[in-house]
N, CA, C, O and the ligand as a Tripos MOL2 file, in Angstrom:
@<TRIPOS>MOLECULE
protein
  305   303    77     0     0
PROTEIN
NO_CHARGES

@<TRIPOS>ATOM
      1 N         -14.4450  -11.0220    0.7220 N.3       1 MET1
      2 CA        -13.6210   -9.7590    0.3710 C.3       1 MET1
      3 C         -12.1430  -10.0580    0.6370 C.2       1 MET1
      4 O         -11.7150  -10.7060    1.5930 O.2       1 MET1
      5 N         -11.3170   -9.4130   -0.4850 N.am      2 ALA2
      6 CA         -9.9610   -9.6520   -0.4700 C.3       2 ALA2
      7 C          -9.1670   -8.3130   -0.1880 C.2       2 ALA2
      8 O          -9.5980   -7.1770   -0.3880 O.2       2 ALA2
      9 N          -8.0560   -8.6230    0.2600 N.am      3 ILE3
     10 CA         -7.1430   -7.2960    0.3690 C.3       3 ILE3
     11 C          -5.9290   -7.5090   -0.6010 C.2       3 ILE3
     12 O          -5.0220   -8.3110   -0.3790 O.2       3 ILE3
     13 N          -6.0250   -6.6490   -1.7690 N.am      4 ASN4
     14 CA         -4.9030   -6.7910   -2.7630 C.3       4 ASN4
     15 C          -3.9680   -5.6440   -2.5310 C.2       4 ASN4
     16 O          -4.3080   -4.4640   -2.4480 O.2       4 ASN4
     17 N          -2.6550   -6.1600   -2.4260 N.am      5 TYR5
     18 CA         -1.4370   -5.2680   -2.2320 C.3       5 TYR5
     19 C          -0.9390   -5.0270   -3.7100 C.2       5 TYR5
     20 O          -0.7720   -5.9720   -4.4810 O.2       5 TYR5
     21 N          -0.7260   -3.8090   -4.0390 N.am      6 ILE6
     22 CA          0.0100   -3.4880   -5.1560 C.3       6 ILE6
     23 C           1.1190   -2.4930   -4.8840 C.2       6 ILE6
     24 O           0.9790   -1.7760   -3.8930 O.2       6 ILE6
     25 N           2.2360   -2.3490   -5.6540 N.am      7 CYS7
     26 CA          3.1630   -1.1200   -5.5330 C.3       7 CYS7
     27 C           2.5400    0.1520   -5.9900 C.2       7 CYS7
     28 O           1.9300    0.2820   -7.0510 O.2       7 CYS7
     29 N           2.7540    1.1230   -5.0600 N.am      8 ARG8
     30 CA          2.2500    2.4420   -5.3980 C.3       8 ARG8
     31 C           2.8500    3.1280   -6.5940 C.2       8 ARG8
     32 O           2.2370    3.9720   -7.2490 O.2       8 ARG8
     33 N           4.1550    2.7040   -6.8650 N.am      9 HIS9
     34 CA          4.8620    3.2210   -7.8280 C.3       9 HIS9
     35 C           4.7660    2.5080   -9.1840 C.2       9 HIS9
     36 O           4.4580    3.1440  -10.1920 O.2       9 HIS9
     37 N           5.0420    1.1300   -9.2190 N.am     10 CYS10
     38 CA          5.0420    0.5110  -10.3970 C.3      10 CYS10
     39 C           3.7220   -0.2570  -10.6210 C.2      10 CYS10
     40 O           3.4600   -0.7260  -11.7280 O.2      10 CYS10
     41 N           2.9260   -0.3770   -9.6080 N.am     11 ARG11
     42 CA          1.6380   -1.0390   -9.7210 C.3      11 ARG11
     43 C           1.7780   -2.6730   -9.9600 C.2      11 ARG11
     44 O           0.8600   -3.3820  -10.3740 O.2      11 ARG11
     45 N           2.9570   -3.0780   -9.6570 N.am     12 THR12
     46 CA          3.0270   -4.5650   -9.4840 C.3      12 THR12
     47 C           2.2150   -5.1980   -8.3380 C.2      12 THR12
     48 O           2.2270   -4.8020   -7.1720 O.2      12 THR12
     49 N           1.5230   -6.2110   -8.8150 N.am     13 PRO13
     50 CA          0.5530   -6.9990   -7.7600 C.3      13 PRO13
     51 C           1.6660   -7.6310   -6.7580 C.2      13 PRO13
     52 O           2.5220   -8.4090   -7.1800 O.2      13 PRO13
     53 N           1.5920   -7.2680   -5.5200 N.am     14 LEU14
     54 CA          2.4290   -7.9240   -4.3670 C.3      14 LEU14
     55 C           1.6910   -9.0120   -3.6420 C.2      14 LEU14
     56 O           2.1880   -9.4960   -2.6260 O.2      14 LEU14
     57 N           0.5630   -9.4140   -4.0940 N.am     15 GLY15
     58 CA         -0.1210  -10.3450   -3.3430 C.3      15 GLY15
     59 C          -1.5810   -9.9790   -2.7720 C.2      15 GLY15
     60 O          -1.9970   -8.8210   -2.7640 O.2      15 GLY15
     61 N          -2.2200  -10.9290   -2.3590 N.am     16 SER16
     62 CA         -3.5280  -10.6220   -1.7280 C.3      16 SER16
     63 C          -3.9030  -11.5930   -0.5840 C.2      16 SER16
     64 O          -3.4420  -12.7330   -0.5280 O.2      16 SER16
     65 N          -4.6770  -11.1330    0.2340 N.am     17 ILE17
     66 CA         -5.0490  -12.0300    1.3250 C.3      17 ILE17
     67 C          -6.5980  -11.9530    1.5860 C.2      17 ILE17
     68 O          -7.2420  -11.0300    1.0870 O.2      17 ILE17
     69 N          -7.1750  -12.8690    2.3280 N.am     18 ASP18
     70 CA         -8.4640  -12.8260    2.5710 C.3      18 ASP18
     71 C          -8.7220  -12.0150    3.7710 C.2      18 ASP18
     72 O          -8.1630  -12.3510    4.8150 O.2      18 ASP18
     73 N          -9.4670  -11.0300    3.7560 N.am     19 SER19
     74 CA         -9.5300   -9.9200    4.9810 C.3      19 SER19
     75 C         -10.1860  -10.5490    6.0160 C.2      19 SER19
     76 O          -9.9180  -10.1980    7.1650 O.2      19 SER19
     77 N         -11.1590  -11.5870    5.7760 N.am     20 ALA20
     78 CA        -11.6890  -12.3840    7.0340 C.3      20 ALA20
     79 C         -10.6960  -12.9140    7.9450 C.2      20 ALA20
     80 O         -11.0410  -13.1520    9.1020 O.2      20 ALA20
     81 N          -9.4230  -13.1440    7.5440 N.am     21 GLN21
     82 CA         -8.5980  -13.6730    8.5430 C.3      21 GLN21
     83 C          -7.5080  -12.6590    9.1360 C.2      21 GLN21
     84 O          -6.5260  -13.0390    9.7740 O.2      21 GLN21
     85 N          -7.7700  -11.4820    8.8800 N.am     22 VAL22
     86 CA         -6.8740  -10.3680    9.4830 C.3      22 VAL22
     87 C          -7.7380   -9.1940    9.8620 C.2      22 VAL22
     88 O          -8.8390   -8.9440    9.3720 O.2      22 VAL22
     89 N          -7.0640   -8.4500   10.8610 N.am     23 THR23
     90 CA         -7.6970   -7.2670   11.3410 C.3      23 THR23
     91 C          -6.8150   -6.0000   10.8030 C.2      23 THR23
     92 O          -5.7140   -6.1440   10.2710 O.2      23 THR23
     93 N          -7.3560   -4.9300   10.9840 N.am     24 ASP24
     94 CA         -6.7200   -3.5760   10.6370 C.3      24 ASP24
     95 C          -5.4490   -3.6720   11.5940 C.2      24 ASP24
     96 O          -4.3460   -3.3630   11.1420 O.2      24 ASP24
     97 N          -5.5820   -4.0660   12.8100 N.am     25 MET25
     98 CA         -4.3160   -4.1370   13.6540 C.3      25 MET25
     99 C          -3.3780   -5.0690   13.2200 C.2      25 MET25
    100 O          -2.2040   -4.7120   13.3260 O.2      25 MET25
    101 N          -3.5960   -6.1660   12.7590 N.am     26 GLN26
    102 CA         -2.5810   -7.0400   11.9340 C.3      26 GLN26
    103 C          -1.9190   -6.6280   10.9560 C.2      26 GLN26
    104 O          -0.7610   -6.9690   10.7140 O.2      26 GLN26
    105 N          -2.7270   -5.7000   10.1690 N.am     27 LEU27
    106 CA         -2.1080   -5.3220    8.9250 C.3      27 LEU27
    107 C          -1.4190   -3.9980    9.1150 C.2      27 LEU27
    108 O          -0.8950   -3.4300    8.1570 O.2      27 LEU27
    109 N          -1.4060   -3.4740   10.3800 N.am     28 GLY28
    110 CA         -0.5650   -2.1600   10.7720 C.3      28 GLY28
    111 C          -1.4170   -0.8340   10.2220 C.2      28 GLY28
    112 O          -0.9540    0.3040   10.1470 O.2      28 GLY28
    113 N          -2.7020   -1.2220    9.8710 N.am     29 LEU29
    114 CA         -3.3670    0.0100    9.4490 C.3      29 LEU29
    115 C          -3.8580    0.9370   10.3920 C.2      29 LEU29
    116 O          -4.1050    2.1100   10.1100 O.2      29 LEU29
    117 N          -4.0350    0.3280   11.7340 N.am     30 HIS30
    118 CA         -4.7560    1.0520   12.6090 C.3      30 HIS30
    119 C          -3.8270    2.1790   13.1910 C.2      30 HIS30
    120 O          -4.3040    3.0070   13.9670 O.2      30 HIS30
    121 N          -2.5230    2.2160   12.8280 N.am     31 SER31
    122 CA         -1.6460    3.4170   13.2780 C.3      31 SER31
    123 C          -1.7800    4.3720   12.1980 C.2      31 SER31
    124 O          -1.2360    5.4500   12.4330 O.2      31 SER31
    125 N          -2.3640    4.2660   11.0680 N.am     32 LEU32
    126 CA         -2.4250    5.3650   10.0730 C.3      32 LEU32
    127 C          -3.5370    6.4300   10.3910 C.2      32 LEU32
    128 O          -4.5790    6.1520   10.9840 O.2      32 LEU32
    129 N          -3.2070    7.6550    9.9400 N.am     33 THR33
    130 CA         -4.1050    8.8190   10.2140 C.3      33 THR33
    131 C          -5.2220    8.6070    9.0590 C.2      33 THR33
    132 O          -5.0170    7.9870    8.0160 O.2      33 THR33
    133 N          -6.3130    9.1640    9.3880 N.am     34 PRO34
    134 CA         -7.4500    9.0120    8.2540 C.3      34 PRO34
    135 C          -7.0460    9.5710    6.8920 C.2      34 PRO34
    136 O          -7.5930    9.2000    5.8540 O.2      34 PRO34
    137 N          -6.0720   10.4750    6.9340 N.am     35 ALA35
    138 CA         -5.6730   11.0260    5.5710 C.3      35 ALA35
    139 C          -4.8370   10.0870    4.8260 C.2      35 ALA35
    140 O          -4.9610    9.9140    3.6140 O.2      35 ALA35
    141 N          -3.8380    9.3780    5.6870 N.am     36 GLU36
    142 CA         -3.0040    8.2090    5.2380 C.3      36 GLU36
    143 C          -3.8770    6.9790    4.7580 C.2      36 GLU36
    144 O          -3.5350    6.3530    3.7550 O.2      36 GLU36
    145 N          -4.9000    6.6690    5.4120 N.am     37 ARG37
    146 CA         -5.6530    5.5730    4.9590 C.3      37 ARG37
    147 C          -6.3840    5.9210    3.6870 C.2      37 ARG37
    148 O          -6.6260    5.0420    2.8600 O.2      37 ARG37
    149 N          -6.7400    7.1610    3.5090 N.am     38 ARG38
    150 CA         -7.4080    7.6020    2.3360 C.3      38 ARG38
    151 C          -6.1770    7.4900    1.2080 C.2      38 ARG38
    152 O          -6.4570    7.2110    0.0420 O.2      38 ARG38
    153 N          -4.9990    7.6900    1.5690 N.am     39 ASP39
    154 CA         -4.1200    7.7510    0.4450 C.3      39 ASP39
    155 C          -3.7190    6.3670    0.0590 C.2      39 ASP39
    156 O          -3.4660    6.1440   -1.1250 O.2      39 ASP39
    157 N          -3.6350    5.3960    0.9680 N.am     40 ILE40
    158 CA         -3.0790    4.1150    0.5950 C.3      40 ILE40
    159 C          -4.1180    2.9550    0.3780 C.2      40 ILE40
    160 O          -3.8340    1.9000   -0.1900 O.2      40 ILE40
    161 N          -5.4250    3.2840    0.9210 N.am     41 ILE41
    162 CA         -6.3030    2.3450    0.8510 C.3      41 ILE41
    163 C          -7.5070    2.6800   -0.0610 C.2      41 ILE41
    164 O          -8.1330    3.7330    0.0630 O.2      41 ILE41
    165 N          -7.8040    1.7300   -0.9900 N.am     42 ALA42
    166 CA         -8.8740    2.1240   -1.9180 C.3      42 ALA42
    167 C          -9.7790    0.9850   -1.8760 C.2      42 ALA42
    168 O          -9.3310   -0.1010   -1.5100 O.2      42 ALA42
    169 N         -11.0730    1.1130   -2.2280 N.am     43 TYR43
    170 CA        -11.9810   -0.0010   -2.3490 C.3      43 TYR43
    171 C         -12.4590   -0.0580   -3.6640 C.2      43 TYR43
    172 O         -12.7290    0.9870   -4.2560 O.2      43 TYR43
    173 N         -12.6150   -1.3010   -4.2600 N.am     44 ASP44
    174 CA        -13.1320   -1.2900   -5.5310 C.3      44 ASP44
    175 C         -14.7520   -1.5510   -5.4120 C.2      44 ASP44
    176 O         -15.3550   -1.5850   -4.3400 O.2      44 ASP44
    177 N         -15.3220   -1.7220   -6.6580 N.am     45 LEU45
    178 CA        -16.7790   -1.9590   -6.6290 C.3      45 LEU45
    179 C         -17.2170   -3.1480   -5.9990 C.2      45 LEU45
    180 O         -18.2990   -3.1930   -5.4140 O.2      45 LEU45
    181 N         -16.3500   -4.2410   -6.0890 N.am     46 SER46
    182 CA        -16.9230   -5.4320   -5.4920 C.3      46 SER46
    183 C         -16.5890   -5.5390   -3.9870 C.2      46 SER46
    184 O         -16.8110   -6.5580   -3.3340 O.2      46 SER46
    185 N         -16.0910   -4.5180   -3.5330 N.am     47 GLY47
    186 CA        -15.8610   -4.4670   -2.0200 C.3      47 GLY47
    187 C         -14.4280   -4.9190   -1.6360 C.2      47 GLY47
    188 O         -14.1010   -4.9690   -0.4500 O.2      47 GLY47
    189 N         -13.5900   -5.2420   -2.6170 N.am     48 ASP48
    190 CA        -12.3480   -5.8000   -2.2740 C.3      48 ASP48
    191 C         -11.4520   -4.4220   -2.0380 C.2      48 ASP48
    192 O         -11.7280   -3.3400   -2.5560 O.2      48 ASP48
    193 N         -10.3600   -4.6620   -1.1850 N.am     49 MET49
    194 CA         -9.5780   -3.5530   -0.6940 C.3      49 MET49
    195 C          -8.2660   -3.6100   -1.4970 C.2      49 MET49
    196 O          -7.7640   -4.6940   -1.7920 O.2      49 MET49
    197 N          -7.7010   -2.4040   -1.8580 N.am     50 THR50
    198 CA         -6.4820   -2.3170   -2.4440 C.3      50 THR50
    199 C          -5.6330   -1.5270   -1.5090 C.2      50 THR50
    200 O          -6.1040   -0.4880   -1.0450 O.2      50 THR50
    201 N          -4.3320   -1.9400   -1.1560 N.am     51 VAL51
    202 CA         -3.5510   -1.4800   -0.3160 C.3      51 VAL51
    203 C          -2.1430   -1.1160   -1.2130 C.2      51 VAL51
    204 O          -1.4270   -1.9500   -1.7680 O.2      51 VAL51
    205 N          -1.9840    0.0940   -1.2020 N.am     52 LYS52
    206 CA         -0.8680    0.6440   -1.9240 C.3      52 LYS52
    207 C           0.3820    0.5740   -0.9000 C.2      52 LYS52
    208 O           0.4120    1.1660    0.1790 O.2      52 LYS52
    209 N           1.4020   -0.2430   -1.4160 N.am     53 VAL53
    210 CA          2.5950   -0.4060   -0.5790 C.3      53 VAL53
    211 C           3.8290   -0.1630   -1.5490 C.2      53 VAL53
    212 O           3.5780    0.3270   -2.6510 O.2      53 VAL53
    213 N           5.0200   -0.4410   -1.2520 N.am     54 ILE54
    214 CA          6.2200   -0.1340   -1.9730 C.3      54 ILE54
    215 C           6.8290   -1.4980   -2.1250 C.2      54 ILE54
    216 O           7.0770   -2.1840   -1.1340 O.2      54 ILE54
    217 N           7.1010   -1.9460   -3.4870 N.am     55 CYS55
    218 CA          7.7680   -3.2490   -3.6410 C.3      55 CYS55
    219 C           9.3850   -3.0960   -3.5400 C.2      55 CYS55
    220 O           9.9290   -2.0040   -3.7060 O.2      55 CYS55
    221 N          10.0680   -4.2310   -3.2670 N.am     56 ASP56
    222 CA         11.3290   -4.1830   -2.9450 C.3      56 ASP56
    223 C          12.1890   -3.5990   -3.9210 C.2      56 ASP56
    224 O          13.2690   -3.1230   -3.5700 O.2      56 ASP56
    225 N          11.7750   -3.5860   -5.2500 N.am     57 TYR57
    226 CA         12.5190   -2.9590   -6.3890 C.3      57 TYR57
    227 C          12.4810   -1.3940   -6.2130 C.2      57 TYR57
    228 O          13.4850   -0.6830   -6.1670 O.2      57 TYR57
    229 N          11.2750   -0.9940   -6.1280 N.am     58 CYS58
    230 CA         11.0650    0.4440   -5.9360 C.3      58 CYS58
    231 C          11.5150    1.0930   -4.7190 C.2      58 CYS58
    232 O          11.8470    2.2780   -4.7350 O.2      58 CYS58
    233 N          11.5490    0.3160   -3.5510 N.am     59 ARG59
    234 CA         12.2390    0.7140   -2.2200 C.3      59 ARG59
    235 C          13.6890    0.7990   -2.5600 C.2      59 ARG59
    236 O          14.3120    1.7800   -2.1560 O.2      59 ARG59
    237 N          14.3010   -0.1290   -3.2660 N.am     60 GLU60
    238 CA         15.7570   -0.0160   -3.5150 C.3      60 GLU60
    239 C          16.0150    1.1190   -4.5120 C.2      60 GLU60
    240 O          17.1060    1.6860   -4.4560 O.2      60 GLU60
    241 N          15.1420    1.4840   -5.3830 N.am     61 ALA61
    242 CA         15.3890    2.5570   -6.3810 C.3      61 ALA61
    243 C          15.2440    3.8990   -5.6490 C.2      61 ALA61
    244 O          15.9170    4.8610   -6.0210 O.2      61 ALA61
    245 N          14.4080    3.9920   -4.6450 N.am     62 LEU62
    246 CA         14.3030    5.1650   -3.8720 C.3      62 LEU62
    247 C          15.4180    5.5770   -3.0710 C.2      62 LEU62
    248 O          15.8440    6.7240   -2.9380 O.2      62 LEU62
    249 N          15.9350    4.2990   -2.4440 N.am     63 GLU63
    250 CA         17.1420    4.5280   -1.5940 C.3      63 GLU63
    251 C          18.2450    4.9400   -2.3870 C.2      63 GLU63
    252 O          19.1050    5.6570   -1.8770 O.2      63 GLU63
    253 N          18.3280    4.5760   -3.5710 N.am     64 GLN64
    254 CA         19.3840    4.9670   -4.4920 C.3      64 GLN64
    255 C          19.2880    6.2330   -5.0860 C.2      64 GLN64
    256 O          20.3000    6.8630   -5.3920 O.2      64 GLN64
    257 N          18.1060    6.6750   -5.2830 N.am     65 ASN65
    258 CA         17.7570    7.9490   -5.8730 C.3      65 ASN65
    259 C          16.6640    8.6350   -4.9150 C.2      65 ASN65
    260 O          15.4680    8.5900   -5.2060 O.2      65 ASN65
    261 N          17.1030    9.2250   -3.8420 N.am     66 PRO66
    262 CA         16.1280    9.8220   -2.8370 C.3      66 PRO66
    263 C          15.2950   10.8600   -3.4300 C.2      66 PRO66
    264 O          14.1620   11.0690   -2.9970 O.2      66 PRO66
    265 N          15.8100   11.5440   -4.4320 N.am     67 GLU67
    266 CA         15.1360   12.7270   -5.1160 C.3      67 GLU67
    267 C          13.7720   12.1970   -5.6810 C.2      67 GLU67
    268 O          12.7970   12.9480   -5.6880 O.2      67 GLU67
    269 N          13.6830   10.8230   -6.1890 N.am     68 LEU68
    270 CA         12.4870   10.4170   -6.6140 C.3      68 LEU68
    271 C          11.3300   10.5440   -5.6230 C.2      68 LEU68
    272 O          10.1650   10.7250   -5.9770 O.2      68 LEU68
    273 N          11.7390   10.4360   -4.3520 N.am     69 SER69
    274 CA         10.5720   10.4730   -3.5080 C.3      69 SER69
    275 C           9.8070   11.7340   -3.3880 C.2      69 SER69
    276 O           8.6630   11.8220   -2.9420 O.2      69 SER69
    277 N          10.6520   12.8440   -3.8920 N.am     70 LEU70
    278 CA         10.1550   14.1940   -3.8200 C.3      70 LEU70
    279 C           8.8620   14.3120   -4.7730 C.2      70 LEU70
    280 O           8.0080   15.1850   -4.6200 O.2      70 LEU70
    281 N           8.8250   13.3620   -5.7360 N.am     71 VAL71
    282 CA          7.9570   13.4520   -6.8100 C.3      71 VAL71
    283 C           6.6640   12.6580   -6.6000 C.2      71 VAL71
    284 O           5.5860   12.8860   -7.1500 O.2      71 VAL71
    285 N           6.9550   11.6400   -5.6740 N.am     72 THR72
    286 CA          5.7830   10.5940   -5.4270 C.3      72 THR72
    287 C           5.4610   10.4730   -4.0630 C.2      72 THR72
    288 O           4.5100    9.7630   -3.7370 O.2      72 THR72
    289 N           6.2150   11.1520   -3.1170 N.am     73 SER73
    290 CA          6.0310   11.2060   -1.6980 C.3      73 SER73
    291 C           5.5110    9.9080   -1.0210 C.2      73 SER73
    292 O           4.4090    9.9550   -0.4730 O.2      73 SER73
    293 N           6.1910    8.8030   -1.0190 N.am     74 PRO74
    294 CA          5.8770    7.5350   -0.6100 C.3      74 PRO74
    295 C           5.8100    7.6580    1.1230 C.2      74 PRO74
    296 O           6.2680    8.6630    1.6660 O.2      74 PRO74
    297 N           5.3000    6.7290    1.7940 N.am     75 LEU75
    298 CA          5.2140    6.6630    2.9720 C.3      75 LEU75
    299 C           6.8220    6.2030    3.4240 C.2      75 LEU75
    300 O           7.5370    5.5220    2.6880 O.2      75 LEU75
    301 N           7.1840    6.6420    4.5890 N.am     76 GLN76
    302 CA          8.4900    6.1690    4.8370 C.3      76 GLN76
    303 C           8.5020    4.9900    5.6850 C.2      76 GLN76
    304 O           9.5710    4.4610    5.9910 O.2      76 GLN76
    305 ZN          7.2560   -0.9970   -7.5790 Zn       77 ZN77
@<TRIPOS>BOND
     1     1     2 1
     2     2     3 1
     3     3     4 2
     4     3     5 am
     5     5     6 1
     6     6     7 1
     7     7     8 2
     8     7     9 am
     9     9    10 1
    10    10    11 1
    11    11    12 2
    12    11    13 am
    13    13    14 1
    14    14    15 1
    15    15    16 2
    16    15    17 am
    17    17    18 1
    18    18    19 1
    19    19    20 2
    20    19    21 am
    21    21    22 1
    22    22    23 1
    23    23    24 2
    24    23    25 am
    25    25    26 1
    26    26    27 1
    27    27    28 2
    28    27    29 am
    29    29    30 1
    30    30    31 1
    31    31    32 2
    32    31    33 am
    33    33    34 1
    34    34    35 1
    35    35    36 2
    36    35    37 am
    37    37    38 1
    38    38    39 1
    39    39    40 2
    40    39    41 am
    41    41    42 1
    42    42    43 1
    43    43    44 2
    44    43    45 am
    45    45    46 1
    46    46    47 1
    47    47    48 2
    48    47    49 am
    49    49    50 1
    50    50    51 1
    51    51    52 2
    52    51    53 am
    53    53    54 1
    54    54    55 1
    55    55    56 2
    56    55    57 am
    57    57    58 1
    58    58    59 1
    59    59    60 2
    60    59    61 am
    61    61    62 1
    62    62    63 1
    63    63    64 2
    64    63    65 am
    65    65    66 1
    66    66    67 1
    67    67    68 2
    68    67    69 am
    69    69    70 1
    70    70    71 1
    71    71    72 2
    72    71    73 am
    73    73    74 1
    74    74    75 1
    75    75    76 2
    76    75    77 am
    77    77    78 1
    78    78    79 1
    79    79    80 2
    80    79    81 am
    81    81    82 1
    82    82    83 1
    83    83    84 2
    84    83    85 am
    85    85    86 1
    86    86    87 1
    87    87    88 2
    88    87    89 am
    89    89    90 1
    90    90    91 1
    91    91    92 2
    92    91    93 am
    93    93    94 1
    94    94    95 1
    95    95    96 2
    96    95    97 am
    97    97    98 1
    98    98    99 1
    99    99   100 2
   100    99   101 am
   101   101   102 1
   102   102   103 1
   103   103   104 2
   104   103   105 am
   105   105   106 1
   106   106   107 1
   107   107   108 2
   108   107   109 am
   109   109   110 1
   110   110   111 1
   111   111   112 2
   112   111   113 am
   113   113   114 1
   114   114   115 1
   115   115   116 2
   116   115   117 am
   117   117   118 1
   118   118   119 1
   119   119   120 2
   120   119   121 am
   121   121   122 1
   122   122   123 1
   123   123   124 2
   124   123   125 am
   125   125   126 1
   126   126   127 1
   127   127   128 2
   128   127   129 am
   129   129   130 1
   130   130   131 1
   131   131   132 2
   132   131   133 am
   133   133   134 1
   134   134   135 1
   135   135   136 2
   136   135   137 am
   137   137   138 1
   138   138   139 1
   139   139   140 2
   140   139   141 am
   141   141   142 1
   142   142   143 1
   143   143   144 2
   144   143   145 am
   145   145   146 1
   146   146   147 1
   147   147   148 2
   148   147   149 am
   149   149   150 1
   150   150   151 1
   151   151   152 2
   152   151   153 am
   153   153   154 1
   154   154   155 1
   155   155   156 2
   156   155   157 am
   157   157   158 1
   158   158   159 1
   159   159   160 2
   160   159   161 am
   161   161   162 1
   162   162   163 1
   163   163   164 2
   164   163   165 am
   165   165   166 1
   166   166   167 1
   167   167   168 2
   168   167   169 am
   169   169   170 1
   170   170   171 1
   171   171   172 2
   172   171   173 am
   173   173   174 1
   174   174   175 1
   175   175   176 2
   176   175   177 am
   177   177   178 1
   178   178   179 1
   179   179   180 2
   180   179   181 am
   181   181   182 1
   182   182   183 1
   183   183   184 2
   184   183   185 am
   185   185   186 1
   186   186   187 1
   187   187   188 2
   188   187   189 am
   189   189   190 1
   190   190   191 1
   191   191   192 2
   192   191   193 am
   193   193   194 1
   194   194   195 1
   195   195   196 2
   196   195   197 am
   197   197   198 1
   198   198   199 1
   199   199   200 2
   200   199   201 am
   201   201   202 1
   202   202   203 1
   203   203   204 2
   204   203   205 am
   205   205   206 1
   206   206   207 1
   207   207   208 2
   208   207   209 am
   209   209   210 1
   210   210   211 1
   211   211   212 2
   212   211   213 am
   213   213   214 1
   214   214   215 1
   215   215   216 2
   216   215   217 am
   217   217   218 1
   218   218   219 1
   219   219   220 2
   220   219   221 am
   221   221   222 1
   222   222   223 1
   223   223   224 2
   224   223   225 am
   225   225   226 1
   226   226   227 1
   227   227   228 2
   228   227   229 am
   229   229   230 1
   230   230   231 1
   231   231   232 2
   232   231   233 am
   233   233   234 1
   234   234   235 1
   235   235   236 2
   236   235   237 am
   237   237   238 1
   238   238   239 1
   239   239   240 2
   240   239   241 am
   241   241   242 1
   242   242   243 1
   243   243   244 2
   244   243   245 am
   245   245   246 1
   246   246   247 1
   247   247   248 2
   248   247   249 am
   249   249   250 1
   250   250   251 1
   251   251   252 2
   252   251   253 am
   253   253   254 1
   254   254   255 1
   255   255   256 2
   256   255   257 am
   257   257   258 1
   258   258   259 1
   259   259   260 2
   260   259   261 am
   261   261   262 1
   262   262   263 1
   263   263   264 2
   264   263   265 am
   265   265   266 1
   266   266   267 1
   267   267   268 2
   268   267   269 am
   269   269   270 1
   270   270   271 1
   271   271   272 2
   272   271   273 am
   273   273   274 1
   274   274   275 1
   275   275   276 2
   276   275   277 am
   277   277   278 1
   278   278   279 1
   279   279   280 2
   280   279   281 am
   281   281   282 1
   282   282   283 1
   283   283   284 2
   284   283   285 am
   285   285   286 1
   286   286   287 1
   287   287   288 2
   288   287   289 am
   289   289   290 1
   290   290   291 1
   291   291   292 2
   292   291   293 am
   293   293   294 1
   294   294   295 1
   295   295   296 2
   296   295   297 am
   297   297   298 1
   298   298   299 1
   299   299   300 2
   300   299   301 am
   301   301   302 1
   302   302   303 1
   303   303   304 2
@<TRIPOS>SUBSTRUCTURE
     1 MET1         2 RESIDUE 1 A MET
     2 ALA2         6 RESIDUE 1 A ALA
     3 ILE3        10 RESIDUE 1 A ILE
     4 ASN4        14 RESIDUE 1 A ASN
     5 TYR5        18 RESIDUE 1 A TYR
     6 ILE6        22 RESIDUE 1 A ILE
     7 CYS7        26 RESIDUE 1 A CYS
     8 ARG8        30 RESIDUE 1 A ARG
     9 HIS9        34 RESIDUE 1 A HIS
    10 CYS10       38 RESIDUE 1 A CYS
    11 ARG11       42 RESIDUE 1 A ARG
    12 THR12       46 RESIDUE 1 A THR
    13 PRO13       50 RESIDUE 1 A PRO
    14 LEU14       54 RESIDUE 1 A LEU
    15 GLY15       58 RESIDUE 1 A GLY
    16 SER16       62 RESIDUE 1 A SER
    17 ILE17       66 RESIDUE 1 A ILE
    18 ASP18       70 RESIDUE 1 A ASP
    19 SER19       74 RESIDUE 1 A SER
    20 ALA20       78 RESIDUE 1 A ALA
    21 GLN21       82 RESIDUE 1 A GLN
    22 VAL22       86 RESIDUE 1 A VAL
    23 THR23       90 RESIDUE 1 A THR
    24 ASP24       94 RESIDUE 1 A ASP
    25 MET25       98 RESIDUE 1 A MET
    26 GLN26      102 RESIDUE 1 A GLN
    27 LEU27      106 RESIDUE 1 A LEU
    28 GLY28      110 RESIDUE 1 A GLY
    29 LEU29      114 RESIDUE 1 A LEU
    30 HIS30      118 RESIDUE 1 A HIS
    31 SER31      122 RESIDUE 1 A SER
    32 LEU32      126 RESIDUE 1 A LEU
    33 THR33      130 RESIDUE 1 A THR
    34 PRO34      134 RESIDUE 1 A PRO
    35 ALA35      138 RESIDUE 1 A ALA
    36 GLU36      142 RESIDUE 1 A GLU
    37 ARG37      146 RESIDUE 1 A ARG
    38 ARG38      150 RESIDUE 1 A ARG
    39 ASP39      154 RESIDUE 1 A ASP
    40 ILE40      158 RESIDUE 1 A ILE
    41 ILE41      162 RESIDUE 1 A ILE
    42 ALA42      166 RESIDUE 1 A ALA
    43 TYR43      170 RESIDUE 1 A TYR
    44 ASP44      174 RESIDUE 1 A ASP
    45 LEU45      178 RESIDUE 1 A LEU
    46 SER46      182 RESIDUE 1 A SER
    47 GLY47      186 RESIDUE 1 A GLY
    48 ASP48      190 RESIDUE 1 A ASP
    49 MET49      194 RESIDUE 1 A MET
    50 THR50      198 RESIDUE 1 A THR
    51 VAL51      202 RESIDUE 1 A VAL
    52 LYS52      206 RESIDUE 1 A LYS
    53 VAL53      210 RESIDUE 1 A VAL
    54 ILE54      214 RESIDUE 1 A ILE
    55 CYS55      218 RESIDUE 1 A CYS
    56 ASP56      222 RESIDUE 1 A ASP
    57 TYR57      226 RESIDUE 1 A TYR
    58 CYS58      230 RESIDUE 1 A CYS
    59 ARG59      234 RESIDUE 1 A ARG
    60 GLU60      238 RESIDUE 1 A GLU
    61 ALA61      242 RESIDUE 1 A ALA
    62 LEU62      246 RESIDUE 1 A LEU
    63 GLU63      250 RESIDUE 1 A GLU
    64 GLN64      254 RESIDUE 1 A GLN
    65 ASN65      258 RESIDUE 1 A ASN
    66 PRO66      262 RESIDUE 1 A PRO
    67 GLU67      266 RESIDUE 1 A GLU
    68 LEU68      270 RESIDUE 1 A LEU
    69 SER69      274 RESIDUE 1 A SER
    70 LEU70      278 RESIDUE 1 A LEU
    71 VAL71      282 RESIDUE 1 A VAL
    72 THR72      286 RESIDUE 1 A THR
    73 SER73      290 RESIDUE 1 A SER
    74 PRO74      294 RESIDUE 1 A PRO
    75 LEU75      298 RESIDUE 1 A LEU
    76 GLN76      302 RESIDUE 1 A GLN
    77 ZN77       305 GROUP 0 **** ****
């Protein structure tokens, strides 16, 4: 099983890791609420996990255009 990171805005693949090597704690996922986990973590049919994060490009765009965040409501 792998953990795939994609940008939640532009869907750019940001890398993947073998989940056997990491725990929720190391990923920082343990601090999420159940609702947040549902929002940012998805499982596909093969059991792989997709974590939606924000890439550098979109983070920069959001910083320059904060009103964009009202549309997509990213995690801070
Ligand atoms: Zn992006």
